[in-house]
Biopython code that builds the backbone (N, CA, C, O; Angstrom):
import numpy as np
from Bio.PDB.StructureBuilder import StructureBuilder

atoms = [
    (1, "UNK", "N", (-1.836, -10.141, -10.682)),
    (1, "UNK", "CA", (-1.672, -8.710, -10.731)),
    (1, "UNK", "C", (-0.509, -8.263, -9.856)),
    (1, "UNK", "O", (0.354, -7.520, -10.325)),
    (2, "UNK", "N", (-0.461, -8.695, -8.592)),
    (2, "UNK", "CA", (0.674, -8.389, -7.728)),
    (2, "UNK", "C", (1.245, -9.695, -7.200)),
    (2, "UNK", "O", (0.585, -10.733, -7.228)),
    (3, "UNK", "N", (2.477, -9.629, -6.720)),
    (3, "UNK", "CA", (3.098, -10.833, -6.175)),
    (3, "UNK", "C", (3.992, -10.458, -5.002)),
    (3, "UNK", "O", (4.440, -9.317, -4.893)),
    (4, "UNK", "N", (4.246, -11.419, -4.131)),
    (4, "UNK", "CA", (5.139, -11.194, -3.003)),
    (4, "UNK", "C", (6.491, -10.706, -3.509)),
    (4, "UNK", "O", (7.014, -11.220, -4.497)),
    (5, "UNK", "N", (7.046, -9.721, -2.834)),
    (5, "UNK", "CA", (8.340, -9.169, -3.201)),
    (5, "UNK", "C", (8.273, -8.003, -4.172)),
    (5, "UNK", "O", (9.273, -7.320, -4.391)),
    (6, "UNK", "N", (7.106, -7.769, -4.756)),
    (6, "UNK", "CA", (6.955, -6.682, -5.722)),
    (6, "UNK", "C", (7.011, -5.337, -5.009)),
    (6, "UNK", "O", (6.399, -5.168, -3.954)),
    (7, "UNK", "N", (7.740, -4.383, -5.574)),
    (7, "UNK", "CA", (7.814, -3.038, -4.991)),
    (7, "UNK", "C", (6.526, -2.274, -5.304)),
    (7, "UNK", "O", (6.023, -2.301, -6.427)),
    (8, "UNK", "N", (6.009, -1.592, -4.278)),
    (8, "UNK", "CA", (4.836, -0.740, -4.430)),
    (8, "UNK", "C", (5.120, 0.588, -3.733)),
    (8, "UNK", "O", (6.095, 0.720, -2.993)),
    (9, "UNK", "N", (4.266, 1.554, -3.978)),
    (9, "UNK", "CA", (4.415, 2.898, -3.439)),
    (9, "UNK", "C", (3.117, 3.270, -2.733)),
    (9, "UNK", "O", (2.037, 2.864, -3.163)),
    (10, "UNK", "N", (3.217, 4.026, -1.674)),
    (10, "UNK", "CA", (2.028, 4.413, -0.926)),
    (10, "UNK", "C", (2.279, 5.754, -0.250)),
    (10, "UNK", "O", (3.418, 6.197, -0.101)),
    (11, "UNK", "N", (1.191, 6.381, 0.151)),
    (11, "UNK", "CA", (1.254, 7.687, 0.812)),
    (11, "UNK", "C", (0.788, 7.544, 2.254)),
    (11, "UNK", "O", (-0.166, 6.822, 2.545)),
    (12, "UNK", "N", (1.467, 8.236, 3.140)),
    (12, "UNK", "CA", (1.001, 8.379, 4.519)),
    (12, "UNK", "C", (0.964, 9.865, 4.797)),
    (12, "UNK", "O", (1.994, 10.540, 4.793)),
    (13, "UNK", "N", (-0.235, 10.367, 5.036)),
    (13, "UNK", "CA", (-0.432, 11.812, 5.253)),
    (13, "UNK", "C", (0.206, 12.630, 4.138)),
    (13, "UNK", "O", (0.778, 13.690, 4.393)),
    (14, "UNK", "N", (0.111, 12.143, 2.898)),
    (14, "UNK", "CA", (0.610, 12.865, 1.741)),
    (14, "UNK", "C", (2.090, 12.691, 1.446)),
    (14, "UNK", "O", (2.593, 13.252, 0.472)),
    (15, "UNK", "N", (2.803, 11.919, 2.271)),
    (15, "UNK", "CA", (4.242, 11.683, 2.075)),
    (15, "UNK", "C", (4.425, 10.326, 1.395)),
    (15, "UNK", "O", (3.817, 9.335, 1.800)),
    (16, "UNK", "N", (5.261, 10.287, 0.369)),
    (16, "UNK", "CA", (5.471, 9.093, -0.441)),
    (16, "UNK", "C", (6.474, 8.136, 0.198)),
    (16, "UNK", "O", (7.556, 8.538, 0.626)),
    (17, "UNK", "N", (6.089, 6.859, 0.254)),
    (17, "UNK", "CA", (6.954, 5.782, 0.755)),
    (17, "UNK", "C", (6.925, 4.637, -0.246)),
    (17, "UNK", "O", (6.049, 4.573, -1.109)),
    (18, "UNK", "N", (7.892, 3.733, -0.122)),
    (18, "UNK", "CA", (7.856, 2.515, -0.934)),
    (18, "UNK", "C", (8.160, 1.325, -0.052)),
    (18, "UNK", "O", (8.753, 1.456, 1.018)),
    (19, "UNK", "N", (7.746, 0.169, -0.516)),
    (19, "UNK", "CA", (7.992, -1.069, 0.208)),
    (19, "UNK", "C", (7.718, -2.245, -0.704)),
    (19, "UNK", "O", (7.435, -2.074, -1.890)),
    (20, "UNK", "N", (7.802, -3.429, -0.148)),
    (20, "UNK", "CA", (7.580, -4.647, -0.937)),
    (20, "UNK", "C", (6.379, -5.414, -0.399)),
    (20, "UNK", "O", (6.155, -5.491, 0.809)),
    (21, "UNK", "N", (5.617, -5.977, -1.324)),
    (21, "UNK", "CA", (4.455, -6.796, -0.978)),
    (21, "UNK", "C", (4.923, -8.027, -0.211)),
    (21, "UNK", "O", (5.928, -8.646, -0.560)),
    (22, "UNK", "N", (4.186, -8.369, 0.832)),
    (22, "UNK", "CA", (4.444, -9.599, 1.575)),
    (22, "UNK", "C", (3.115, -10.163, 2.064)),
    (22, "UNK", "O", (2.108, -9.455, 2.094)),
    (23, "UNK", "N", (3.114, -11.411, 2.440)),
    (23, "UNK", "CA", (1.929, -12.072, 3.000)),
    (23, "UNK", "C", (0.701, -11.953, 2.102)),
    (23, "UNK", "O", (-0.408, -11.743, 2.593)),
    (24, "UNK", "N", (0.890, -12.085, 0.802)),
    (24, "UNK", "CA", (-0.225, -12.038, -0.142)),
    (24, "UNK", "C", (-1.106, -13.259, 0.080)),
    (24, "UNK", "O", (-0.626, -14.391, 0.029)),
    (25, "UNK", "N", (-2.389, -13.035, 0.324)),
    (25, "UNK", "CA", (-3.321, -14.120, 0.593)),
    (25, "UNK", "C", (-4.585, -13.947, -0.232)),
    (25, "UNK", "O", (-5.039, -12.830, -0.479)),
    (26, "UNK", "N", (-5.136, -15.062, -0.646)),
    (26, "UNK", "CA", (-6.401, -15.071, -1.380)),
    (26, "UNK", "C", (-7.318, -16.077, -0.715)),
    (26, "UNK", "O", (-7.036, -17.275, -0.694)),
    (27, "UNK", "N", (-8.424, -15.579, -0.169)),
    (27, "UNK", "CA", (-9.410, -16.437, 0.475)),
    (27, "UNK", "C", (-10.745, -16.142, -0.197)),
    (27, "UNK", "O", (-11.310, -15.061, -0.031)),
    (28, "UNK", "N", (-11.238, -17.107, -0.952)),
    (28, "UNK", "CA", (-12.461, -16.886, -1.723)),
    (28, "UNK", "C", (-12.228, -15.794, -2.738)),
    (28, "UNK", "O", (-11.281, -15.863, -3.521)),
    (29, "UNK", "N", (-13.080, -14.787, -2.734)),
    (29, "UNK", "CA", (-12.941, -13.656, -3.655)),
    (29, "UNK", "C", (-12.142, -12.515, -3.061)),
    (29, "UNK", "O", (-11.937, -11.493, -3.716)),
    (30, "UNK", "N", (-11.687, -12.677, -1.822)),
    (30, "UNK", "CA", (-10.981, -11.595, -1.130)),
    (30, "UNK", "C", (-9.473, -11.833, -1.181)),
    (30, "UNK", "O", (-8.991, -12.921, -0.863)),
    (31, "UNK", "N", (-8.739, -10.799, -1.586)),
    (31, "UNK", "CA", (-7.291, -10.867, -1.637)),
    (31, "UNK", "C", (-6.729, -9.756, -0.762)),
    (31, "UNK", "O", (-7.145, -8.602, -0.873)),
    (32, "UNK", "N", (-5.778, -10.104, 0.114)),
    (32, "UNK", "CA", (-5.157, -9.129, 1.002)),
    (32, "UNK", "C", (-3.637, -9.279, 0.934)),
    (32, "UNK", "O", (-3.112, -10.288, 0.463)),
    (33, "UNK", "N", (-2.956, -8.255, 1.413)),
    (33, "UNK", "CA", (-1.501, -8.278, 1.452)),
    (33, "UNK", "C", (-1.021, -7.301, 2.513)),
    (33, "UNK", "O", (-1.798, -6.502, 3.039)),
    (34, "UNK", "N", (0.250, -7.374, 2.816)),
    (34, "UNK", "CA", (0.909, -6.404, 3.686)),
    (34, "UNK", "C", (2.070, -5.804, 2.903)),
    (34, "UNK", "O", (2.473, -6.329, 1.865)),
    (35, "UNK", "N", (2.596, -4.706, 3.412)),
    (35, "UNK", "CA", (3.777, -4.076, 2.832)),
    (35, "UNK", "C", (4.848, -4.095, 3.916)),
    (35, "UNK", "O", (4.594, -3.703, 5.055)),
    (36, "UNK", "N", (6.042, -4.549, 3.561)),
    (36, "UNK", "CA", (7.101, -4.740, 4.566)),
    (36, "UNK", "C", (7.451, -3.480, 5.348)),
    (36, "UNK", "O", (7.916, -3.582, 6.483)),
    (37, "UNK", "N", (7.246, -2.318, 4.786)),
    (37, "UNK", "CA", (7.619, -1.066, 5.453)),
    (37, "UNK", "C", (6.426, -0.305, 6.023)),
    (37, "UNK", "O", (6.573, 0.842, 6.444)),
    (38, "UNK", "N", (5.247, -0.927, 6.043)),
    (38, "UNK", "CA", (4.048, -0.236, 6.514)),
    (38, "UNK", "C", (3.389, -1.041, 7.619)),
    (38, "UNK", "O", (2.814, -2.102, 7.375)),
    (39, "UNK", "N", (3.477, -0.530, 8.830)),
    (39, "UNK", "CA", (2.876, -1.214, 9.967)),
    (39, "UNK", "C", (2.749, -0.264, 11.136)),
    (39, "UNK", "O", (3.076, 0.919, 11.045)),
    (40, "UNK", "N", (2.275, -0.803, 12.213)),
    (40, "UNK", "CA", (2.103, -0.011, 13.419)),
    (40, "UNK", "C", (2.685, -0.750, 14.604)),
    (40, "UNK", "O", (3.457, -1.695, 14.445)),
    (41, "UNK", "N", (2.315, -0.322, 15.768)),
    (41, "UNK", "CA", (2.827, -0.917, 16.999)),
    (41, "UNK", "C", (2.510, -2.410, 17.082)),
    (41, "UNK", "O", (3.284, -3.184, 17.644)),
    (42, "UNK", "N", (1.374, -2.805, 16.522)),
    (42, "UNK", "CA", (0.939, -4.204, 16.617)),
    (42, "UNK", "C", (1.452, -5.070, 15.472)),
    (42, "UNK", "O", (1.179, -6.270, 15.451)),
    (43, "UNK", "N", (2.181, -4.506, 14.529)),
    (43, "UNK", "CA", (2.733, -5.289, 13.420)),
    (43, "UNK", "C", (2.308, -4.722, 12.071)),
    (43, "UNK", "O", (1.802, -3.604, 11.976)),
    (44, "UNK", "N", (2.524, -5.513, 11.045)),
    (44, "UNK", "CA", (2.205, -5.075, 9.684)),
    (44, "UNK", "C", (0.690, -4.972, 9.500)),
    (44, "UNK", "O", (-0.060, -5.818, 9.987)),
    (45, "UNK", "N", (0.252, -3.941, 8.801)),
    (45, "UNK", "CA", (-1.160, -3.769, 8.493)),
    (45, "UNK", "C", (-1.546, -4.676, 7.333)),
    (45, "UNK", "O", (-0.753, -4.888, 6.416)),
    (46, "UNK", "N", (-2.754, -5.207, 7.371)),
    (46, "UNK", "CA", (-3.296, -6.013, 6.274)),
    (46, "UNK", "C", (-4.116, -5.084, 5.398)),
    (46, "UNK", "O", (-4.983, -4.360, 5.887)),
    (47, "UNK", "N", (-3.836, -5.109, 4.093)),
    (47, "UNK", "CA", (-4.453, -4.189, 3.144)),
    (47, "UNK", "C", (-5.277, -4.983, 2.149)),
    (47, "UNK", "O", (-4.814, -6.001, 1.635)),
    (48, "UNK", "N", (-6.475, -4.538, 1.873)),
    (48, "UNK", "CA", (-7.347, -5.176, 0.884)),
    (48, "UNK", "C", (-6.882, -4.808, -0.518)),
    (48, "UNK", "O", (-6.428, -3.688, -0.751)),
    (49, "UNK", "N", (-6.992, -5.730, -1.432)),
    (49, "UNK", "CA", (-6.566, -5.519, -2.820)),
    (49, "UNK", "C", (-7.278, -4.322, -3.454)),
    (49, "UNK", "O", (-6.758, -3.724, -4.396)),
    (50, "UNK", "N", (-8.450, -3.971, -2.950)),
    (50, "UNK", "CA", (-9.197, -2.823, -3.482)),
    (50, "UNK", "C", (-8.462, -1.502, -3.283)),
    (50, "UNK", "O", (-8.830, -0.501, -3.897)),
    (51, "UNK", "N", (-7.441, -1.477, -2.446)),
    (51, "UNK", "CA", (-6.676, -0.253, -2.208)),
    (51, "UNK", "C", (-5.657, 0.039, -3.308)),
    (51, "UNK", "O", (-5.084, 1.128, -3.355)),
    (52, "UNK", "N", (-5.428, -0.953, -4.208)),
    (52, "UNK", "CA", (-4.533, -0.708, -5.339)),
    (52, "UNK", "C", (-5.088, 0.423, -6.190)),
    (52, "UNK", "O", (-6.285, 0.466, -6.471)),
    (53, "UNK", "N", (-4.236, 1.320, -6.590)),
    (53, "UNK", "CA", (-4.560, 2.483, -7.418)),
    (53, "UNK", "C", (-5.376, 3.527, -6.667)),
    (53, "UNK", "O", (-5.786, 4.529, -7.252)),
    (54, "UNK", "N", (-5.618, 3.302, -5.365)),
    (54, "UNK", "CA", (-6.282, 4.303, -4.542)),
    (54, "UNK", "C", (-5.339, 4.821, -3.464)),
    (54, "UNK", "O", (-5.160, 6.027, -3.295)),
    (55, "UNK", "N", (-4.736, 3.872, -2.733)),
    (55, "UNK", "CA", (-3.774, 4.231, -1.684)),
    (55, "UNK", "C", (-2.448, 3.510, -1.845)),
    (55, "UNK", "O", (-1.445, 3.914, -1.257)),
    (56, "UNK", "N", (-2.433, 2.449, -2.631)),
    (56, "UNK", "CA", (-1.211, 1.699, -2.933)),
    (56, "UNK", "C", (-1.047, 1.704, -4.450)),
    (56, "UNK", "O", (-1.987, 1.411, -5.190)),
    (57, "UNK", "N", (0.152, 2.039, -4.898)),
    (57, "UNK", "CA", (0.369, 2.252, -6.328)),
    (57, "UNK", "C", (1.496, 1.362, -6.844)),
    (57, "UNK", "O", (2.443, 1.055, -6.119)),
    (58, "UNK", "N", (1.381, 0.961, -8.084)),
    (58, "UNK", "CA", (2.354, 0.059, -8.686)),
    (58, "UNK", "C", (3.546, 0.783, -9.286)),
    (58, "UNK", "O", (4.553, 0.149, -9.603)),
    (59, "UNK", "N", (3.455, 2.096, -9.450)),
    (59, "UNK", "CA", (4.593, 2.862, -9.977)),
    (59, "UNK", "C", (4.730, 4.158, -9.177)),
    (59, "UNK", "O", (3.766, 4.667, -8.606)),
    (60, "UNK", "N", (5.937, 4.662, -9.157)),
    (60, "UNK", "CA", (6.185, 5.921, -8.454)),
    (60, "UNK", "C", (5.451, 7.071, -9.148)),
    (60, "UNK", "O", (4.994, 8.005, -8.489)),
    (61, "UNK", "N", (5.337, 7.002, -10.472)),
    (61, "UNK", "CA", (4.630, 8.049, -11.212)),
    (61, "UNK", "C", (3.154, 8.103, -10.814)),
    (61, "UNK", "O", (2.591, 9.187, -10.659)),
    (62, "UNK", "N", (2.536, 6.947, -10.650)),
    (62, "UNK", "CA", (1.130, 6.891, -10.241)),
    (62, "UNK", "C", (0.962, 7.470, -8.830)),
    (62, "UNK", "O", (0.004, 8.196, -8.566)),
    (63, "UNK", "N", (1.889, 7.149, -7.933)),
    (63, "UNK", "CA", (1.825, 7.671, -6.565)),
    (63, "UNK", "C", (2.041, 9.182, -6.539)),
    (63, "UNK", "O", (1.338, 9.898, -5.826)),
    (64, "UNK", "N", (3.006, 9.666, -7.308)),
    (64, "UNK", "CA", (3.265, 11.105, -7.367)),
    (64, "UNK", "C", (2.072, 11.862, -7.948)),
    (64, "UNK", "O", (1.750, 12.959, -7.492)),
    (65, "UNK", "N", (1.419, 11.279, -8.950)),
    (65, "UNK", "CA", (0.239, 11.915, -9.539)),
    (65, "UNK", "C", (-0.892, 11.995, -8.517)),
    (65, "UNK", "O", (-1.586, 13.009, -8.438)),
    (66, "UNK", "N", (-1.080, 10.942, -7.741)),
    (66, "UNK", "CA", (-2.124, 10.943, -6.705)),
    (66, "UNK", "C", (-1.813, 12.006, -5.651)),
    (66, "UNK", "O", (-2.711, 12.723, -5.210)),
    (67, "UNK", "N", (-0.555, 12.107, -5.250)),
    (67, "UNK", "CA", (-0.158, 13.114, -4.261)),
    (67, "UNK", "C", (-0.387, 14.523, -4.808)),
    (67, "UNK", "O", (-0.842, 15.407, -4.081)),
    (68, "UNK", "N", (-0.074, 14.730, -6.079)),
    (68, "UNK", "CA", (-0.261, 16.038, -6.709)),
    (68, "UNK", "C", (-1.734, 16.434, -6.763)),
    (68, "UNK", "O", (-2.065, 17.619, -6.792)),
    (69, "UNK", "N", (-2.617, 15.432, -6.776)),
    (69, "UNK", "CA", (-4.058, 15.692, -6.800)),
    (69, "UNK", "C", (-4.638, 15.804, -5.390)),
    (69, "UNK", "O", (-5.852, 15.918, -5.219)),
    (70, "UNK", "N", (-3.769, 15.771, -4.389)),
    (70, "UNK", "CA", (-4.229, 15.963, -3.013)),
    (70, "UNK", "C", (-4.518, 14.690, -2.241)),
    (70, "UNK", "O", (-4.979, 14.761, -1.101)),
    (71, "UNK", "N", (-4.262, 13.527, -2.826)),
    (71, "UNK", "CA", (-4.480, 12.279, -2.095)),
    (71, "UNK", "C", (-3.554, 12.233, -0.884)),
    (71, "UNK", "O", (-2.352, 12.473, -1.004)),
    (72, "UNK", "N", (-4.112, 11.925, 0.270)),
    (72, "UNK", "CA", (-3.330, 11.835, 1.501)),
    (72, "UNK", "C", (-2.887, 10.410, 1.803)),
    (72, "UNK", "O", (-1.920, 10.203, 2.537)),
    (73, "UNK", "N", (-3.586, 9.429, 1.242)),
    (73, "UNK", "CA", (-3.234, 8.032, 1.488)),
    (73, "UNK", "C", (-3.678, 7.580, 2.858)),
    (73, "UNK", "O", (-4.729, 7.987, 3.353)),
    (74, "UNK", "N", (-2.869, 6.736, 3.465)),
    (74, "UNK", "CA", (-3.168, 6.211, 4.794)),
    (74, "UNK", "C", (-2.858, 7.265, 5.845)),
    (74, "UNK", "O", (-2.040, 8.156, 5.620)),
    (75, "UNK", "N", (-3.513, 7.159, 6.987)),
    (75, "UNK", "CA", (-3.219, 8.036, 8.102)),
    (75, "UNK", "C", (-2.116, 7.409, 8.941)),
    (75, "UNK", "O", (-2.067, 6.189, 9.096)),
    (76, "UNK", "N", (-1.244, 8.226, 9.473)),
    (76, "UNK", "CA", (-0.185, 7.729, 10.353)),
    (76, "UNK", "C", (-0.809, 7.216, 11.641)),
    (76, "UNK", "O", (-1.807, 7.753, 12.121)),
    (77, "UNK", "N", (-0.210, 6.177, 12.187)),
    (77, "UNK", "CA", (-0.701, 5.650, 13.460)),
    (77, "UNK", "C", (0.477, 5.232, 14.316)),
    (77, "UNK", "O", (1.590, 5.047, 13.824)),
    (78, "UNK", "N", (0.218, 5.088, 15.587)),
    (78, "UNK", "CA", (1.182, 4.605, 16.571)),
    (78, "UNK", "C", (2.105, 5.678, 17.023)),
    (78, "UNK", "O", (2.979, 5.431, 17.853)),
]
sb = StructureBuilder()
sb.init_structure("model")
sb.init_model(0)
sb.init_chain("A")
sb.init_seg("    ")
for serial, (resi, resn, name, xyz) in enumerate(atoms, 1):
    if name == "N":
        sb.init_residue(resn, " ", resi, " ")
    sb.init_atom(name, np.array(xyz, "f"), 0.0, 1.0, " ", f" {name:<3s}", serial, name[0])
structure = sb.get_structure()
């Protein structure tokens, strides 16, 4: 479904950002990844695959539609 290097879109406090998937890992039934442009003081955040289509989007149109519906996405930190 997703792969390292793939561009994705996400919201932070309702503001649209984009980045590339990195550190994609699959352990058992759990799949996680990071986004190169999304992190905090301690480094890149690890995101569960379940966040796809909720807070991380595969197209800019999907992200813009979520923002238009009031989705705030991730909270800013650091």
